[in-house]
C-alpha positions as a printed Julia matrix, in Angstrom:
480×3 Matrix{Float64}:
  13.21  -25.99   -7.53
  13.72  -25.19  -11.32
  17.01  -23.88  -11.32
  18.78  -24.46  -14.55
  21.56  -21.78  -14.44
  23.0   -19.16  -11.9
  22.23  -15.78  -12.33
  25.36  -13.11  -12.57
  24.49  -11.98   -8.82
  24.62  -15.85   -7.68
  27.86  -16.86  -10.19
  29.72  -14.19   -8.35
  28.41  -13.96   -4.76
  28.43  -17.56   -4.13
  32.14  -18.17   -4.27
  32.94  -15.48   -2.27
  30.41  -16.32    0.65
  31.67  -19.79    0.32
  35.13  -18.73    0.89
  33.87  -16.6     4.1
  34.71  -13.19    3.17
  32.17  -10.36    3.5
  30.42   -9.05    0.8
  28.79   -5.73   -0.41
  26.8    -6.6    -3.22
  24.58   -4.55   -5.91
  22.06   -6.14   -7.89
  18.78   -5.31   -9.7
  15.63   -6.46   -7.94
  14.79  -10.31   -9.02
  17.84  -11.45  -10.23
  18.22  -14.17   -7.49
  19.8   -12.52   -4.37
  18.22  -14.89   -1.61
  19.72  -17.83   -3.37
  22.98  -15.89   -3.84
  23.41  -15.67   -0.01
  21.12  -18.7     1.51
  22.91  -21.54   -0.42
  26.52  -21.28    0.32
  25.37  -19.95    4.01
  23.39  -23.32    4.52
  26.51  -24.78    3.06
  28.96  -23.54    5.41
  26.39  -24.19    8.39
  26.11  -27.95    7.63
  29.22  -28.79   10.1
  26.18  -27.33   12.69
  23.76  -29.96   11.22
  22.58  -32.18   14.11
  19.2   -34.21   15.19
  19.36  -33.35   18.86
  15.98  -31.81   20.44
  17.91  -29.71   22.97
  17.75  -25.9    22.19
  21.14  -25.58   23.43
  22.43  -27.5    20.48
  20.59  -25.31   17.93
  21.94  -21.6    18.73
  21.25  -18.85   16.14
  24.52  -18.89   13.56
  22.78  -16.79   10.76
  20.92  -13.75   11.05
  18.94  -12.06    7.97
  17.8    -8.87    8.49
  15.21   -7.27    6.17
  13.08   -3.99    6.03
   9.05   -5.38    5.38
   7.13   -7.96    6.89
   6.28   -9.15    3.58
  10.08   -9.52    2.45
  11.13  -11.35    5.37
   8.19  -14.07    5.16
   9.21  -14.46    1.63
  12.77  -14.81    2.48
  11.89  -17.2     5.34
   9.59  -19.3     3.1
  12.87  -19.84    0.69
  15.41  -20.35    3.69
  12.86  -23.15    4.74
  12.61  -24.47    1.17
  16.26  -24.78    0.58
  16.74  -26.29    3.9
  14.22  -29.22    3.76
  16.65  -32.05    3.88
  18.62  -30.93    6.4
  18.41  -30.58   10.37
  18.88  -27.14   10.61
  16.15  -25.17   12.16
  15.15  -21.36   10.81
  11.95  -19.24   12.05
  10.98  -15.71   11.19
  10.06  -12.81   13.5
   8.06   -9.4    12.59
   5.84   -7.12   13.79
   2.15   -6.97   13.15
   1.82  -10.71   14.7
   1.81  -12.03   18.42
   4.95  -12.49   20.1
   3.94  -15.52   21.86
   4.12  -18.17   18.81
   7.46  -16.34   17.65
   8.81  -16.61   21.33
   7.89  -20.39   21.47
  10.13  -20.98   18.2
  12.86  -19.23   19.16
  12.98  -20.95   22.58
  12.99  -24.29   20.62
  16.44  -23.37   18.76
  17.08  -21.97   15.46
  20.08  -21.91   13.63
  18.88  -19.36   10.69
  16.87  -16.46   12.03
  14.97  -14.12    9.34
  13.56  -10.88   11.09
  12.9    -7.19   10.86
  14.91   -4.92   13.01
  12.01   -3.67   15.16
  10.61   -7.05   16.32
  14.15   -8.61   16.57
  14.91   -5.94   19.13
  11.54   -6.87   21.06
  12.8   -10.16   21.54
  16.24   -9.26   22.66
  14.73   -7.13   25.3
  12.57   -9.9    26.36
  15.59  -12.46   26.46
  13.96  -14.77   23.87
  16.54  -14.24   21.18
  20.31  -14.88   22.25
  22.72  -13.73   19.48
  26.08  -14.23   21.08
  27.34  -17.19   18.56
  26.06  -15.67   15.48
  28.48  -16.39   12.45
  27.09  -14.91    9.78
  24.91  -11.47    9.22
  23.05  -10.51    6.02
  21.79   -6.94    5.61
  18.95   -7.59    2.42
  17.69   -4.19    0.78
  19.78   -2.15    3.3
  19.31    1.03    1.2
  15.45    0.45    2.19
  16.26    0.23    5.57
  18.21    3.2     5.87
  15.48    4.76    4.08
  12.73    3.79    6.67
  14.93    5.04    9.2
  16.54    1.48   10.84
  19.94    2.73   11.16
  19.43    3.12   15.25
  18.12   -0.1    15.29
  20.59   -1.7    13.11
  23.36   -0.38   15.4
  22.16   -1.78   18.16
  21.34   -5.01   17.05
  24.78   -5.2    15.55
  26.38   -4.43   19.04
  24.64   -7.56   20.45
  27.02   -9.8    17.71
  30.25  -11.2    18.05
  32.78   -9.11   16.6
  34.23  -12.28   14.37
  31.42  -12.68   12.02
  30.91  -12.78    8.02
  28.62   -9.48    7.14
  27.06   -9.56    3.67
  25.37   -6.6     2.52
  22.9    -6.19   -0.27
  21.65   -3.31   -1.95
  19.87   -2.08   -4.94
  21.84    1.13   -4.87
  25.15    2.35   -3.66
  24.54    6.01   -2.15
  26.89    7.44    0.53
  24.78    6.09    3.27
  25.41    2.64    2.42
  28.67    3.08    1.87
  29.1     4.65    5.11
  27.19    1.73    6.81
  29.71   -0.87    4.91
  32.84    0.9     6.14
  31.43    0.59    9.75
  30.69   -3.14   10.16
  32.34   -4.93    7.02
  35.65   -5.9     6.93
  37.69   -6.23    3.48
  34.46   -6.77    1.63
  34.17   -7.9    -1.96
  32.29   -5.64   -4.06
  30.09   -7.28   -6.29
  28.18   -5.22   -9.11
  26.25   -7.37  -11.73
  24.81   -4.45  -13.41
  25.7    -0.48  -13.53
  24.27    1.13  -10.38
  20.98    2.24  -10.15
  19.95    0.66  -13.68
  16.7    -0.84  -14.4
  16.2    -4.24  -16.09
  16.66   -4.15  -19.72
  13.77   -6.69  -20.24
  11.46   -3.99  -18.67
   9.38   -1.81  -21.49
   9.06    1.55  -20.0
   6.63    4.24  -21.16
   5.85    7.56  -19.82
   2.31    9.13  -20.59
   1.46   12.76  -19.81
  -2.18   12.29  -18.54
  -4.32   14.92  -16.41
  -4.86   14.31  -13.18
  -8.07   13.62  -13.2
  -7.7    11.07  -16.56
  -5.36    8.42  -15.04
  -7.83    6.1   -14.27
  -9.36    6.42  -17.65
  -5.73    5.8   -18.98
  -5.28    2.89  -16.78
  -8.32    1.18  -18.07
  -7.56    1.75  -21.38
  -3.81    0.27  -21.5
  -5.25   -2.76  -19.73
  -7.62   -3.18  -22.24
  -5.52   -2.52  -25.21
  -2.79   -4.73  -24.06
  -5.22   -7.47  -22.69
  -3.57   -7.57  -19.2
  -4.89   -9.81  -16.7
  -3.0    -8.6   -13.72
  -0.6    -5.73  -12.24
   0.79   -3.81   -9.88
  -0.56   -0.17   -9.31
   1.69    1.98   -7.11
   0.42    5.26   -5.13
   2.41    7.64   -2.84
  -0.25    7.6     0.15
  -2.09    4.81    2.32
  -5.12    7.29    2.04
  -4.8     7.45   -2.13
  -4.16    3.64   -2.25
  -7.47    2.85   -0.18
  -9.48    5.13   -2.3
  -8.17    4.07   -5.45
  -8.43    0.47   -4.49
 -12.38    1.09   -3.99
 -13.16    3.05   -7.41
 -11.11    0.46   -9.52
 -13.37   -1.99   -7.83
 -16.74   -0.02   -8.32
 -15.44    0.28  -11.9
 -15.43   -3.56  -12.42
 -11.82   -4.71  -11.59
 -10.95   -6.91   -8.76
  -8.95   -5.23   -6.6
  -6.83   -5.15   -3.6
  -5.13   -2.85   -1.18
  -1.61   -3.24    0.11
  -0.46   -0.29    2.64
   0.93    0.3     6.03
  -2.35    0.66    7.72
  -3.42   -2.81    6.78
  -3.09   -5.6     9.57
  -0.37   -8.17    8.66
  -3.1   -10.92    8.19
  -4.88   -8.55    5.81
  -1.6    -7.85    3.72
  -0.67  -11.5     3.56
  -4.36  -12.44    2.64
  -4.15   -9.59   -0.62
  -0.61  -11.04   -1.62
  -2.0   -14.69   -1.71
  -5.09  -13.57   -3.67
  -3.19  -12.07   -6.09
  -0.68  -14.96   -6.53
  -3.7   -17.3    -7.29
  -5.06  -14.83   -9.74
  -8.26  -13.88   -7.69
  -7.11  -10.39   -7.84
  -6.84   -8.27  -10.88
  -5.05   -5.24   -9.65
  -3.06   -4.95   -6.38
  -2.98   -1.35   -5.83
   0.1    -0.56   -2.85
   2.42    2.11   -1.53
   6.12    1.74   -1.59
   5.75   -1.31    1.34
   5.48   -3.67   -1.55
   7.85   -2.38   -3.93
  11.09   -3.94   -2.1
  11.71   -7.65   -2.84
   8.24   -9.23   -3.4
   9.01  -12.05   -5.85
   5.52  -12.82   -7.54
   6.01  -14.84  -10.67
   4.58  -13.8   -14.32
   3.59  -10.11  -13.43
   3.11   -8.46  -16.49
   2.83   -4.87  -15.72
   3.7    -2.09  -12.97
   1.64    1.21  -13.12
   2.9     4.16  -11.56
  -0.33    5.86  -10.67
   1.79    8.54   -8.71
   5.49    9.43   -9.47
   7.37    8.51   -6.5
   8.83   11.29   -4.19
  12.06    9.25   -4.31
  13.66    8.53   -7.48
  15.32    5.19   -6.26
  11.9     4.05   -5.43
  10.87    4.29   -9.21
  14.02    1.36   -9.94
  12.45   -0.83   -6.99
   8.82   -0.55   -8.07
   9.27   -1.39  -11.85
  11.45   -4.4   -10.39
   8.25   -5.97   -9.57
   7.89   -6.88  -13.4
  10.5    -8.46  -15.99
  11.75  -10.71  -12.92
  14.36  -13.38  -13.55
  14.7   -12.62  -17.4
  11.27  -12.1   -18.39
   9.6    -9.31  -20.42
   7.44   -6.42  -18.47
   5.68   -3.39  -18.83
   6.18   -0.3   -16.54
   3.92    2.68  -17.21
   4.19    6.1   -15.35
   1.66    8.65  -15.39
   3.07   12.08  -15.49
   0.58   15.09  -14.34
   1.31   18.66  -13.96
   2.94   20.41  -10.81
   5.47   18.75   -9.24
   5.65   15.73  -11.5
   8.24   17.66  -14.18
  10.89   17.72  -11.14
  10.5    14.32   -9.58
  10.59   13.2   -13.58
  14.06   15.14  -14.11
  15.16   13.24  -11.01
  14.79    9.66  -12.27
  16.25   10.87  -15.37
  19.67   11.65  -13.6
  19.1     8.56  -11.54
  18.95    6.0   -14.37
  20.86    7.94  -16.38
  18.48    8.01  -19.67
  16.46   10.38  -21.52
  12.83   10.19  -20.73
  10.3    11.28  -23.54
   6.79   12.05  -22.81
   4.18   10.14  -24.94
   0.74   11.7   -25.34
  -1.95    9.13  -24.69
  -5.27    9.41  -26.91
  -8.29    7.85  -25.53
 -10.79    5.69  -27.23
 -14.23    7.09  -27.77
 -15.69    3.81  -26.66
 -13.99    3.92  -23.47
 -16.09    4.79  -20.69
 -15.19    8.56  -19.75
 -14.09    7.84  -16.16
 -11.96   10.39  -15.94
 -14.94   12.9   -15.7
 -15.82   11.55  -12.25
 -12.75   13.14  -10.93
  -9.48   11.68   -9.59
 -11.39    9.12   -6.98
 -14.81    8.18   -7.15
 -16.9    10.29   -4.67
 -19.85    8.16   -4.39
 -21.95    9.9    -7.29
 -24.41    7.29   -8.47
 -23.94    6.44  -12.48
 -27.19    6.22  -14.25
 -27.86    4.5   -17.87
 -28.5     6.39  -20.93
 -31.93    5.83  -22.18
 -34.67    7.58  -23.67
 -32.83   10.72  -24.32
 -31.73   11.17  -20.98
 -27.94   12.19  -20.78
 -25.76   10.22  -18.64
 -25.84   11.53  -15.11
 -21.89   11.25  -14.77
 -21.55   14.06  -17.68
 -23.82   16.28  -15.7
 -22.76   16.21  -12.33
 -26.15   15.41  -11.03
 -27.93   18.4   -12.11
 -26.24   19.45  -15.24
 -27.27   20.65  -18.87
 -27.55   17.26  -20.04
 -30.45   16.52  -17.81
 -32.56   19.6   -18.52
 -32.06   19.54  -22.41
 -33.57   15.75  -21.7
 -36.65   17.41  -20.01
 -36.99   20.06  -22.96
 -36.73   16.96  -25.48
 -39.42   15.29  -23.4
 -41.62   18.32  -23.27
 -41.56   18.68  -27.2
 -42.48   15.1   -27.63
 -45.58   15.35  -25.38
 -46.8    18.46  -27.25
 -46.41   17.12  -30.66
 -48.39   13.91  -29.71
 -51.8    15.26  -29.04
 -53.8    12.84  -26.7
 -50.89   10.72  -26.04
 -49.92    9.74  -22.76
 -46.53   11.26  -21.35
 -43.99    8.71  -21.72
 -42.31    7.88  -18.05
 -38.58    7.79  -17.32
 -38.06    4.36  -16.19
 -35.13    5.03  -14.76
 -37.08    6.52  -11.51
 -39.98    5.37   -9.76
 -43.35    7.31  -10.63
 -43.99   10.42   -8.19
 -46.67    9.35   -5.5
 -49.76   11.54   -5.61
 -49.77   14.87   -3.86
 -52.11   15.31   -0.58
 -53.97   18.62   -1.14
 -54.09   19.15    2.62
 -50.06   19.76    2.52
 -51.38   22.6    -0.13
 -53.12   24.74    2.72
 -52.07   27.68    4.27
 -51.16   27.28    8.07
 -54.36   28.19   10.33
 -53.99   28.6    13.97
 -56.69   27.12   16.11
 -59.1    29.03   18.12
 -58.37   28.12   21.67
 -61.11   29.28   24.19
 -59.62   28.12   27.36
 -55.84   29.21   28.0
 -55.22   26.21   29.84
 -55.6    24.14   26.67
 -52.8    26.13   25.08
 -49.71   23.81   23.66
 -47.02   23.56   26.22
 -44.42   25.47   23.98
 -46.75   28.49   23.51
 -47.85   28.5    27.38
 -43.85   28.52   28.14
 -43.53   31.66   26.0
 -45.72   33.38   27.93
 -44.55   36.65   30.18
 -43.76   35.65   33.37
 -45.94   37.24   36.12
 -44.31   39.76   38.22
 -43.07   38.64   41.65
 -40.54   36.28   42.97
 -39.72   33.15   40.45
 -40.59   29.68   41.97
 -37.23   28.66   40.93
 -35.45   31.4    43.25
 -35.42   30.37   47.13
 -36.28   33.55   49.58
 -33.18   34.48   51.41
 -32.8    32.98   54.7
 -33.44   35.12   57.9
 -30.74   35.64   60.15
 -31.2    37.16   63.85
 -29.3    40.66   63.75
 -27.07   41.68   66.77
 -26.83   45.91   65.76
 -29.75   47.44   64.69
 -29.02   49.73   61.69
 -30.12   53.18   62.51
């Protein structure tokens, strides 16, 4: 697996977990937390290792809860790798997928169950998952689960577990909510902090650029070009903004994939796989991908939008500089509310942030003049004195100047055929029939009039054909 030495969180957590004690651990993302709890748990569970095919001999012994589908799938793959040469079985259940294949896996019996809270509750209610023999519980990325609103689900799940168990809680930050959760469900936990709370990795180079809102894409292109970067994460705050930015960057020549909550699980996994294989240059995503995703050698993270939650900044830039590698984190700061959000980040990481000015190269395309997101306007090349369509917004001064210059050249060249702009086709000859004024045809017979004119004629007096006459009824008394 390529491990040469333990990371700080592994060196401190593994002996405590092997001793069977509860753990409350805080570590920066990308420091090997999965191995810190998975390896000692597998070691302690080897006493249950058996080759029996009976599901009853393989009850759930360890439960690992995670906030997102991607993180659950990633941890499940790591657990399967660690337990490759044992008879211990593992499975993963999360939303966005059909429950039937997951149910079949659970019915076969598994010792290690990796799950997201919502889908696990579905299986518990369907009697597919029995948790009365669980010995170990891991709450990974606990702060993110609380942010999403999983606290009621966590409480329901933990109520199905035995009272006597070992509970491991890992979080990037120790907020008051996390401490309350630990006090409720952990018994005399050992607190492990491998770095200052809410700190960012020292190997990540952080830059904050003051960039107008409509110049952010321009700045992104320039930094990628200047630094010669091949791949990067680009974070935005909304699903709609994520989809629009991905389409715009794709039109501008960058291989881009979008990753947000509205994508199906299959689409999200395909996007991550394409990024890992190098088939995609930029992965534009919301904070759904900001937690726990472990992709090697990601050189940079761009905060296209400043996160609303300052803690998300720590998790976003944790996608680069993982396992001691160097990384770059770039944040674009526009006007409006960004100043307050930047102040929140300063307070969280306890570091003074200096805004930098970004000078744009003259040879870089003026992408920022299209607006924040490309709205579908075509871009014409600049040839024969005609100005760029992008600069004029379709019908601007540049095009009028180009036509004026064209007229001047025709006046100076007597007898020469006018020069054609080859960016557009030659106009078709105009039919003189359409220049004549309208003449109403003379109609001798009224019956030959068009139906729409005949219908407009005033109706003759009398009862309309559409009105039925009143039915005559015999009267008993004759009115005077």
